[in-house]
N, C-alpha and C positions, 0 to 999 in steps of 0.2 A: 686584829684588822686595822688597817693602816688609815689613819687620821687623814681625810683628802685635806690637801694643801690648800690654802685661802690667798689669793691674790688681790691686790688693790685693783679697782675695777678700771678695765681699758679696754676700748672698741678695738678690732682689726677689722680694719675696711677689704682688705683683699685676703680671701680664704679659700677661693676656688679657682681653679685654671683653665684652661681648654689646649689640650696637647693634640697635634698634627703630625703624621708623618710625612717626609720629602724623600729625598734619594737615600737610598742603603745610608745607614748609619748616620743618617741628619734627622733629628727633628726639631719642630717650632712649639712653642710653650707663650701663651699669652693669658693674662688674668682674665676674669670673664666679666669683670666691670670694666666699663668705659671710660676712656679721660674726658672729665668735665672741662667746660670752658675756662682759660684762663688768662690772666693781663696779656697785654702786648709788650709792654716794658716796664722793668722794675720800679723806674720812677713814677710810675702811674700809682704804686702802693704807697710812695713816701708821700706823694700830695694828697692821696684819698686821706693817710691817717695825720697829717697836717691840718687837715680840715675836721675830721670825725673825732680826734681825740688830741688838739692841739698841744696842751701842758702835759701830756702822759711822758714820762722819760723814755727816749727813744735808747740812748746809750750812756754807760757813766763809768766814771774809773777814779780809782782813789787818787788823791791828791800827792805828787811827788814831793817827798820832803827832802832838803838840804842833807847828805850824808847815805842818803840811799832808801831811807824810809819811806811808808806810805802812810796818808792821814785820811782825813774824810773824803766821801763820794762828790765828786764831782758829775753835775747830769748834765744834758742836752735834751731836750724836749723835742718832739716830732718837728712842731712849729719853727723852732730856731734852727733844726737840723734843715729842714727846707730854705729857710732864708737863705742859710749860710750856703748852701748849696747852689742855690740862685748866684747869688754874688761871687763865689769861686768861680763855678762855671760861666760865668761873663767874661772874667778875667783869661780862663782858659780859651774861650771863644776869640778873645781879641788878640791872642796869640798865635792863630790859625793853626792850632794843633789838632791831630787827627789819628788815624790807623797806621798813616806812615812817620808820622812824629808823635807818639804817645806819652805819656806820664809814666815814669818810673817811681816806685814808691820804696825808698830804703829805709823802712821802718819796721817797728817791732806793732803789736796792736795797741792802739790808741785813738783817742777822740780825734785827735787831728788827723790821723790817720784815715779816720771814718769820713771825716768831712771833706775831705780831699778826693777821697773815692766818689762819695754822692755829689760832688762837683764835677767830676770827670762825668759821671752817669748821664747828669742833667745837660750838659754840654756835647754828649756824644762823642767824646774823647775815650779811646781805651785807653785804661792803666793797667799795669802789671805790678802787684807787690811782689817784692824779691824778697827771696829768703834770707832773713836777719843773719843768719850765720856766714853766709857767703862776704858779708860785711864786717862782723863782728868775732868771727870765729877762725874763718881761713887765713891761712896765711900769703897765699901766692895769689888771690882773686882772681884764680882763672874764671871760674865760674861765673863770679859776676861780670868780667869781661866778656864771657860769652852771652849773656844775658843782654848785658847793654847793646851789643854789637847786633844781636838778631832785631834787636828792637826799633835799634836808632830812635831813641826817645828825643823829644825836643823841649823836655823839661823833667828835672829831676826833683823829688821831692825827700826831705830827710828830717823827721821830728825834733831831732837832737844833733846839732850841729857838733858838739864835741864828740860822741859815742862815734858817730860814722865819719868824720872828719879824714880819719887815715884812708879808707876805703873810698871816699869821694876823690882825694887828692891823688890815689894810683889808678883811678878807670875811669873818672868822667872828665869830658874835654873841657877847657875853658870855654869854647863856644856852646856849649848846650846851658842853659839858665837853670840855675840852682835856689830852691824854693827852701826857707828853713823854719821849721817851727818856733825852734829856739835856738838861741845864740848865734854865733857867727864863725866864718872860719877865715881867720887871717890871709889877706892876699888875694882872698877870692871873692868877687863881689855875688852876692846875694839878693834874693828877695823875701821878705818874710811872709808866712801864711797870714799874719794879720791884715797885711797889706792885700792879699788877693781877697779876703774875707770884706774888706771896706770897698770893693768894688761897686759902684751903684747898679744893681741889676735894670736892665731894659728891656722890653717887649721880644729883641732880638733874642734872648738866651731861652722864653719861653718856647719862640717860635724853633728854635735850634731841638731843644726836649721833643716837641710836636712832631718834628722830623725823623725822630729817630722810630726804630721799628723792631718788630721781631729779629729781622736780620744785621741789626745794628751789634758789631761788635761792643761788650760792655768792660774785658779783660783779657789780659794773658794769665796763665798760669801756667809754670814751668814744672816739666818732670822732675822726678829727683835726679836723673842723670846719672843711675847706678851705673850702668854698662856701656853708655854712650854721653856725649854731652846732652844737657836738657832740652827738651824741644818745649817749644811755646803751643799751649793748648789753647786754642781759639774758643773764648766764650761769649755766648751771644745772650740777648733777650729773650731770645724763644728758649733756649737751654736752660737760663734759670728761672723762669717764670713756668715752663711747663714741670719742672721739675719741683718746684715748691707745691704745684698742685698734686702732683703724685705723691709726694709727701705726708701731704694732707689727707688724701683719699685712702694711704696706707695706715695713717696714724690721725684718726679724726679730732684726737685732744688737740692737737696742735690748732684747730679751728674753733674749739669751744669755749677758750678765754685767750685772752694776750698772754702768751707765753713769756716765761721769766727763766733768763739763762745766765748761770754764774760761771763763764767759759774763759779758758786760757789757749784753746788751739788756735795756732798761729793762721793768720788770714790768709797767707802766700798758700796753703793748702785747701784744697777743695772741700774737706770736712768742716773745717772752722771758717774761711772765707765766703763760700757759697751755700751749703749746707747749713750752717748756724747763724750766720748773718742773715742770711735768708729768710729763714723760719722767722726771726725778729721781725723784719722789715716786711715781710709779706702778710704777718697775721696780727700787725700792730702790738709788739710785745716790747719787751725790755731786755737790751745786753748788758750785764754787769762783764765789763772785763777784769778778769782776772791775771793778776801779775804773777802769780804763783806758777810752779810747773810741776810734773812728777818727778822729782830730783829731791835729794837728800835735803837741799839747801833750799828749794823753791815750795816744797810741799806745806810749809809753816803759813805762808801767805795764803794758798789755798785755803787749809782750813780755817784758817780767819775769816775768810770772805762767806764760807758757807755755814760758819756759827751765826753770822749776821744774817744773810740774805739767802732766802728760803726760794731753790728754784722749784718751777713746776714740771720742766723736765731736766736732766744731768745727762752730759755728753762728757767722754773721758776716753782714754785710751786704757789697755788694760794694767800697765804698771800705777796709772793716777786711781784705777778704782781698788788697785791692791792697797795703796799706802791710806786710801779712805777706809776701808774694810778694817785694816790694824787699827785705826785712828779712831774709830766708831767702838771700837769694844772697850774703849775705858774713857770715852769722849761724851760725857753727858750731854753735854750742851750741843755738842755738834749731831750726835744721831736724834736729838729731838729736833733741832731746826731743819737739818737736812730732810729729815722725814716727813716733815709736818705736810706738806704738801704735795711733794712730787707724786707724779701720775705714773712716770716711768724712767728708768736707767738706760743709757743705750752707750754701746762699746763698740769700735770699731779699730782696725789699724793691724791687729795681731788677734792670736788666741786667748781667750780668759781663760786662767787655770781654774778646775774645777776647787780647789780648796778656797779661791777667792769668792767665787760663787757661795759657796757652803757657808763661809764666813759671813758675807752679806744677809744672806738671809736667816741665819740664827740671830744678827744682832735688830734686823726688821721684826722679825716674829716676837723676839723679847719686848722689843720699843712700842711697836704697835698694832700687834696681832697679826697680822698677815706679811706677804711678801711684797715687794715691787717688782713689775715686770723687767728685766733686763731683756731689751731690745738690741736687733744686731741685723745685719743683712750684708749688701754686696755693693760696691759701687766703685768707681774710680773718677779720675779729673776728666776723663774723656767723656764721662756719664751723666756728669754736673752737679756731686755723683751719686745719687739716689737711684739704684736699680732694682735690688730686691730686697725684701724686707721678711721677718718672719710671720706666723700666721695665726701664733697663738702663744699665751704666757708661759706655757712649758716648753722654755728652750735649752738646748744644750750647746755646748761650745762648737761651734765649726756649723750649726745651724745659719742656713740662710733664707729661706722662706722662699715666698713666691715674687715673679717681677711685678712692678707698680703698673698701674693701670695706665695702659697709651705706648708700653714698650713691648717689642717682640724678643724673645729670646730664641736665638739658634743654639741647639745642640750638635755639636760636632765630634763623633767619636774617631780619635785616634791614637795608636800607640798603647790603647789600655787603659784610656784616659778620655775623659768627656770634657772639651773645651766650650766655654759660654761665649755666644757671642751677643750686641746688642746691636737694634734699632729702634730707632724713636725718635720724638722731637727733642727729647733731652742731650742725644749724642751731638758731640761736636762736629762741626763742620771738616776739620781738618787740624793742622799743626801751622803755624804761621810761618811764612816765607820759606817752607819745607814740601814742597811737591812731591817730592818720592818717599818720602815718609808716609806723607798721607795716601798717597796710594798703596802703599805697602799694609798699612792699618787697617784697610778696609776688604773684604773678599767681594767677590763677584756681583752678590746680592746687595750690596751696600750695607751689610752689617760689620759693625767695629769688632775685631777680633781683640779677646783680650787677654788671652794668655791664660787666662783662669781655668783650672778644672774643678767641676764638680759632680756629684752623684746623687741619688735620690735618698730621702731622709728614710724613706718607705717606698720600695718598690711597687707595692700592691697600692699604694695612693699617692696618686701624684699631688692631691691638694696639700699634702703636708710640705712640700716644696722640696728644695734642695739643701744640700750642705757643702761645705765647703772640701775639696779635694788636693788643694796645693795650687803651686803654679809650674804649668807645663814645661816653662824653661829652665827650672830650677832642677827637676826629677833626670835621673842622671840612671846609667846601667853600671851594673857591676862586671867585673870580669867574665863571670857566668853567664853574661846576659840578663840578669835579675835587675828588672826594673826596680829603682828606690824611689819611694814617693814621699819627697822632701816635705812638703807641709806638712799632712799628720804625724810624723815622726818628731819633727821639728817642735810641733804642738807638746808631744807625749814627754819631750825632754824638758820643755819648759815647765810643764806643770808637776813633773818628779822631782825638778829640781826649787821649784817655788820654796820661799820668796829670794834665792838667791841666784837664779838665771835672768838675766836681761833677754840673752838669745843664745840662738845654738845655730853654727853653720856645719851642714852635713858633708862630709870629706869621702872618697873611696871612686871617684870616677875611673872605670875601667879596672879597678882593682879587686881584690878578694874580698874585702870586707868593708864595712861601715864606720867611720870614724867621727867624731864629733869636737868641735872648738867650740868652750864653753866662754862666751862673755860674762863675767860676773855683774850683779849689782854691787851698788856700794853696802849693801847691808851685810854681805858677806865678810866685811871687817868684824862684826859682830861674833863670827864663828872663830875669827883667828885669834881674837883676845890680845892683840897687841897695840903698841901706842898709837896714839891717834893720829900722828904723822908720819906712821910706818909707810913704805912704796906699796904700792899694788902688786909689784914682784913679791916682794917677801910676805904679805899676805896670803895670797893664792899657792904660794908654795909652803905654805905652815903647815904642821902637821893636824891640826883639827880641821882645817878646810880640805886638805887631802882626804882625810878620813871620812869625811861627811862625803865627799862628791864620789869616793869608792864604794860605800853605801848605794847612792842614788846610780850608781854605774851596776852594781849587782842586782838591784831592783828590775831596772830595767832588762837587763839579759836574762832573768828570770822569768819575764813577761813575753820576751821574744818569741815569735812562730817560726822565723826562719833569716838568712842571711840579709835579706831586704830591709827587716828592721831590726836588728840587731845590732847594739852599738860596741864594736869590739875594741874600741880604743877610744881614749877621751883625755882633753889637755883644756886647762883653764888657761886663757889668753889674759896677760897682765895690761897690754896696751890696748886701751878702747879702739872703738872703731873710729875710722877718720872721714870727716866730712869733705874735706878735700880729695880724698880719694874715693867719694862715692860711696863709701863703705857704710854709711849711714845717713838718714835724713834728721832733720831739726825736729821732729815727733820721736826720734829714737829708735824707727823702723831700721833693722839692719838687713842689708843687702848680699844674700846669699853668693852669686855669681863675683861681686865686686872685692868681696873677702876672699874668696878664693884665688880670683887674680892678682891680687895686690899682696897675698900673702902665700904665693906658691910656694917659696923655699921653706916654710914652715911647713905648710900641707906635706911637702915632699918628704923631709926629715919625721914627721910626725909617723908616717906610713912605713918610713924605713927602718924605726925602730931608734933612732938617733936624737930625737928630742926629749930633753930631760920633763921630768916630772909628767909622764905620758901613765895614765892608769888604764888598767885591762881588767876585764869580769875576773874577781877570785876563781880560781878553779881553772882560766886560761894556763895553757902552756907559756913559759916566759921566749 
């Protein structure tokens, strides 16, 4: 007899839906729950908490020490954040900035970044947090130039002059005002953020804030630009405020107590900058900025923070949860603190491999006698991002759940798949200065076309909701006419190869068989057993690594049911995906189409049999 699984109590706000039929091949899905009233602008929430809880910490970050280390937490209260937002907003107001001349922020997550953003919100000046790798990793700055050309900013802010100097010199015209958090750039006049924050606030800034409303643009968030140049998604107060109310109705725990987040997710992405920052600001919580990342070098800082600060809800991407699951197996302090009051974990961005779930559950049950719910859902930059969320604690990889209150889902059957489309108050009005792209993004009924495919978790019970079925644009046909569903097969490869697979790109368009190009994680070095300074090519071509992936490939072949889900050849890529070529985002998500485009010669050699170190299932003919 199986023992019932015990979960830490967590309420689910949307558990039932209404489905109606439309034209042939079209259905509409909505939550039974109606969307409750929400704020007109996010600045109302800042003003509220500055009065209701003035001394509560709004945001904190560890002090940056000489030499690159971090020290104690520097905290900013709600009252101080409100005061500085008014002063910075006053300074922006005096400069005549607005939608046609917004603020571009070339900075990573930080207190200065947050205060500049709040000043923009207060003054009604749109801002854009630009992806830091466009400045710090890119070698040609092409995407940064495109962003600045699209925005035509009237002011550019960088928290650290030294780190962003090269990008600024290469892309920011001399006639655009430069504001710096710290440091100077020789030969380039600049204003310090401290000068802006010292501007005396007048009644004009409060009047400007009151003049903003639901349709006022808060920010521009650029898409990843994986197949074309990035597009600027318009974000409004309505989008942000409605989405936060949708979140609270789907996850009631967000409103039960002020949430505490320990978070690294970049603010130029909607997950970190809208979803998580919004949760804190809307619900009067505290955000501890985590300067770590789910990488071999950055994870130590994340673990240090989680040993000290106990979050009430914890968000991460699958690679982050994988590293945390591994660390908790042997780190008693981490287990005790992280699990002490967390109500739920939440992942997004990619599939979470089953071995990671299993490890987390084992640790949780051993430490606290119950499992922590692992929530997830579906959304995108254009939906604010929250759109779908799971309906109960028994979550499996790929589950998405039901639409949030107030959003209508349109399900369109096409080529054996079902595309999901969105309409609601949390959906973007379009792309900035891109009317053709905006028109293409919406159908004749005003639904945003996502390109995401879904299917029912249980066709006999719509209230269980939907699960992910890949990206329609990534799917392809073999020469036989058989469709290859990339999303589910890719997730299967990542799970089978965990923890040594960062991502997999499927090949074989119009060919007879499916192949997989594997981007390995740094952990694969442990398999190779080589010197620490060995190159990645030497690592992936080593006998132990090749033998391991031969076993993975053989297991995948044994479980395949046909040519469309059988990996007939596999190759480990030693060159990581490139951000300049749009192959990867700074969150680590790999874009299938971009990799196939930029590595076309590799793919051709791969399927022609001339690419060295190509693995095939044992038993296949040479």
